[in-house]
C-alpha positions, 0 to 999 in steps of 0.5 A: 407682171414682174416689174424691175426697180432700178436703184443705185444699189441694185445697179452697182456691181456686187464686187463694189458694194463692200467698198461703197459701204466702207466709203459711206461709213468713213464719210459718216464717221468724219462728219460725226467726229468732233473736230478740234476747236478752230475758233481762234479768230473768235478768241482773237476778236474777243481778246484783241490779241493775235493768235501767237499771244496764246499759242507758240508759233505754228502750234495749237499748244498753249503758252502761259497766256493761253493756259491763263485764258483757258482757266479764267475765260479772260486775260484780265489780270494776266501778267506775262512772266517777262513783263515788269512788275507794277510798282507799289505806289507806296514804295519809297524807291522813287523818293529815295533820291531826296 
């Protein structure tokens, strides 16, 4: 009358159960832990810029453009520090050669 049930846990040597439990917990943790966003291709398509426009080479850190985008959710209005300032159309410096 005694019926035996074969299951994966029952067939595992009892000395291996702690290791299997630890492995299962590790896998579950890795699956549930949020990962850092890896959507740079999405941002790149959205902004029509290469990744290195907002990130220093070989880095996930943000440069000034990346910080601007993070704050404004757009690069509209961003002026790189090394870019020449737009000249004022009312400026007389162009017409000073008269």
